[in-house]
Phi, psi and omega in degrees: 000154182277140178273103182288338181291326181270359181242122182295155174297155182299323178291324179291319178299318181295322182293320184289325177291321175297320178292325175294317178299319179300313175303317181297318177296318176299318181294323177295320178297319178296319180299326183290327182251016185288339177272000187272351183274058183286343179292337177294339184267357180291147177237158182248130183270188186294334178270006182082009179273146181274131183233155174287165182299326180257079183292326178297315180292332179287321180291324178295317180295323179294321178293323181293320177297318180297318180293320179298317179297317182293315179290327180287339179292348182267014177258142178294124181230156177278144183268338185242116185238142170238107189245129171257119176263121176261122183246127181282108170245034177281186185293341177291336179284352176270002179294148183259016180289339170246120183281141357280328175217159174300320180297318179293322180292319177296323180296317178298317180292323179291324175302317177292321181296320183294318177297317179296324180301307184286338172289323178274337186228072183294343178268001191259172179228154185223144172228161184242134178230138184246138172247124177198153178051037175073005178233178176229147183215149177279116173285314178213136178288173178301124178197174184242026178255107183295317183296324179293323177294316181295319180292324176292323177300311183293339180270001189223049183257022175292134181245154177165156175075193182259160175268149180230096176300322180294314178298319180294319178295319178300314181293314176296318178294321179300319180287352181256355179295333184265006183283159179300147180295336180278356182270156175273131182253122186226153174226128176241118185252127172258106190252119185263342185256193179238000180218164181221135181258096189250150183277344180208212181279112183288332180291337169293321175294325179297312182297325177293321177296324180288321178293335178271006181059042176259128181264118187254128176238150183226135169241114182264152179251355179245224179266172183291137180244139185296312185294335174286316174303315180294321178301316183284323179301313182293324185264355179081027178264194181238149184230130178216149180241123184286130175277342186187187184289317181292322178294323176299315182294324179292317182294322184288317184287346173296335182272005173288328182276139182302140178285166180292146178284138175288144176305124179075018182284336180214135174265003186272130173252336178231139179236128181282129177224157176245148177250092186287163177268132177283136178267158179289162183266006178303140181303330183281355181259020182285138174224172178281121191244137173079174182292337182272001180051054180275131183283112183220149171264162185078209183089195187222142182259128178295130180287352182257322181235002176067022176281157180256131176242159185273325185213168179232149354280156182199179178243130181302130183280356179257305182256353176082005179293136177283122186253126181221174175244163183293322176300320175303318184288317178290333179282348176275350184292337187295339176288333180275326182229079183285162174289147178296157177279127178283146183260132181289130186253312175084213187290334184287350179285139181269358181292141186260331181218167182285135177289342179269300185259352184072010177293134177287133181281138180253168176294125184094356177289149172279131180231149184220139187246135174290126184293343188264308184259352177061026172273146183251140185233159174278176179296317180298313179293327177297313179295319182299318184296315186273340183256339186237305185288313182067022170204152179282122184294319178294326172296321178296319174299324179290322180292331179278000000 
């Protein structure tokens, strides 16, 4: 006979098994996200700023970025760019290897990129193209309003179907055919998948992009794809594959700085531009504005044909004149006259404090000296001068 006293009832056994399974699921959940508590590894420095655990590696990486930016600034670059950004919103963008989704991570990277792009290129324009369901569609046309692009991107993150590189490339290149001949024409593709569903020969589209002087660059989120490598090689673009979320952001932000101009890419030395007059915002001053003839107040009046446009920089929809403002033009000059590369001095420097922020130097701090004015700066000021200001402040004071 069975000893019922030593054997649990069936209901109790089921409850015990269910509790064990629930506990195992909780442990699996904890194991999946145990590396996400990165805030517990943050450290606070003497000034109260939060730093990562490996501050030396962070300083070395930041100095490397500053040096690369300073050396790259001495290459001739175009000031006026027309860039089409193609976003892969196929089913591959719904993968969860980047949390919460690849599409959300790409949208966050692109939002930062769009703001950085217009900060580095105030005279340029940008457009957004999406790939999904085997087709390509325009999310936002070429324009110079960063917040409008970001809002449109965040409202159109539905994913599905296959990606089509050929359709997206044809659509992006077609939108660049009408831009002025002196401008740089570029396409940046964020490709999340490993395959492309194309209606024809994609290399024919690549050759057409090359003939139209369009430079195509690709940032991949999976493995390297041969057709993407060939596309960038033929058109003179760049190709990179992201190893993680931070690496993806770095690869995308590298395209905010204007690329070097190809030899003989433009024979123009002077470009005709107009400086329009800003109109009042009074309700009674509303007129039909832009190519869509939207009734708006304010805006800018073209000095050549008196047409009204909504924003700057832009191209007059009536006479085709490039319309800019004086601040846009002056902000573009840092690509022509970059700040000099600072020399690392270290312990042999006799300076006691930073010439920029006034912070007292401590033992072991990285210090950098301007080769022209011989003033010494800390690491943060060195990065700020080369990445934001683009000129040495003490040199500017000396010139005045």
